[in-house]
C-alpha positions in Angstrom: 0.0 0.0 0.0 2.9 2.4 0.8 4.5 1.6 -2.5 1.2 2.3 -4.3 0.8 5.6 -2.5 4.4 6.6 -3.3 3.9 5.7 -7.0 0.7 7.7 -7.2 2.4 10.6 -5.5 5.2 10.4 -8.0 2.8 10.4 -11.0 0.9 13.4 -9.6 4.0 15.4 -9.2 5.2 14.4 -12.7 1.9 15.5 -14.2 2.0 18.9 -12.4 5.5 19.7 -13.4 4.8 18.5 -17.0 1.9 21.0 -17.2 4.3 23.9 -16.6 6.5 23.1 -19.6 5.9 24.9 -22.8 5.8 28.3 -24.3 5.0 31.3 -22.1 4.1 34.8 -23.2 4.9 37.9 -21.1 4.1 41.4 -22.4 6.0 44.5 -21.3 2.5 46.1 -21.0 -1.0 44.9 -21.9 -2.5 48.4 -22.2 -1.2 51.3 -24.2 -2.5 54.7 -23.4 -2.3 57.0 -26.4 -3.2 59.9 -24.2 -4.6 62.9 -26.0 -3.3 62.8 -29.6 -4.0 65.1 -32.6 -5.4 63.7 -35.8 -2.9 64.2 -38.6 0.1 64.6 -36.3 0.1 61.1 -34.9 0.2 58.0 -37.2 -1.7 55.9 -34.7 0.9 53.1 -34.6 1.8 51.5 -31.3 3.8 48.4 -30.4 3.1 45.7 -27.8 6.4 44.0 -27.0 6.5 40.4 -25.6 9.0 37.7 -24.7 8.7 33.9 -24.7 9.7 33.1 -21.2 8.9 29.4 -21.6 11.0 26.5 -22.9 9.3 25.7 -26.2 8.6 27.8 -29.4 5.7 30.3 -29.0 3.3 30.5 -31.9 1.0 33.4 -32.3 -1.9 31.8 -34.1 -4.2 34.9 -34.5 -4.5 38.5 -33.5 -8.0 40.1 -33.8 -9.3 43.6 -33.2 -12.6 44.5 -31.6 -13.3 46.7 -34.7 -12.1 47.4 -38.2 -10.6 50.8 -37.1 -7.7 49.0 -35.5 -5.4 46.8 -37.5 -3.0 44.5 -35.7 0.0 42.7 -37.3 1.4 39.5 -35.7 4.7 37.8 -36.1 4.7 35.1 -38.8 7.5 32.9 -37.4 7.6 31.0 -34.0 9.3 32.9 -31.2 12.0 30.8 -29.7 12.5 30.5 -25.9 14.1 33.6 -24.4 13.4 35.7 -27.6 11.2 38.7 -28.0 9.0 40.0 -30.7 6.2 42.5 -31.2 2.6 43.0 -32.2 2.1 46.2 -34.1 -1.3 48.0 -33.9 -2.4 50.8 -36.2 -5.5 52.8 -35.1 -7.2 54.9 -37.9 -7.3 58.0 -35.7 -11.0 58.7 -35.8 -11.7 61.8 -33.6 -13.1 60.9 -30.2 -12.3 58.5 -27.4 -10.2 55.3 -28.1 -11.1 52.1 -26.2 -10.3 49.0 -28.2 -9.3 45.4 -27.5 -6.8 43.3 -29.5 -7.1 39.6 -28.8 -3.9 37.6 -29.1 -4.3 33.8 -29.6 -1.3 31.6 -29.0 0.0 28.3 -27.7 1.1 29.9 -24.4 0.6 27.6 -21.4 0.6 30.5 -18.9 -2.6 32.1 -20.2 -6.1 30.6 -20.1 -6.5 28.9 -23.5 -3.4 30.8 -24.7 -5.4 34.1 -25.1 -4.2 37.5 -24.0 -6.5 40.6 -24.3 -4.5 43.8 -25.1 -6.0 47.2 -24.9 -5.5 50.6 -26.4 -7.1 53.8 -25.0 -6.9 57.5 -25.3 -8.5 60.4 -27.1 -8.1 61.7 -30.7 -8.7 65.5 -31.1 -8.8 67.7 -34.2 -6.9 71.0 -34.1 
């Protein structure tokens, strides 16, 4: 009985530690505040930088915006462990408040279903 308990304990610990292996995504920041920007003077481009802090290649499978006024661009190649890359976001600079979400889908094991919501906010004014 003691051997069985010891074996089951070993299996449980093995499964727990196995679940922690894989790609992990860490963003420098998950929200970018444009602040108050002037239409025509700001190109609307911002960059979300991230690093694969895991031990397997990170694959960004999709990046979606909450509306057509925001266009995200994702890396096309896998990001190796310890390497960094970026997601570029271009907002079309419509006058008024900015409050948009960019959804990043990946194979990261440290995020629920590999999904990370990024946000942009601010205000576009016209001179």
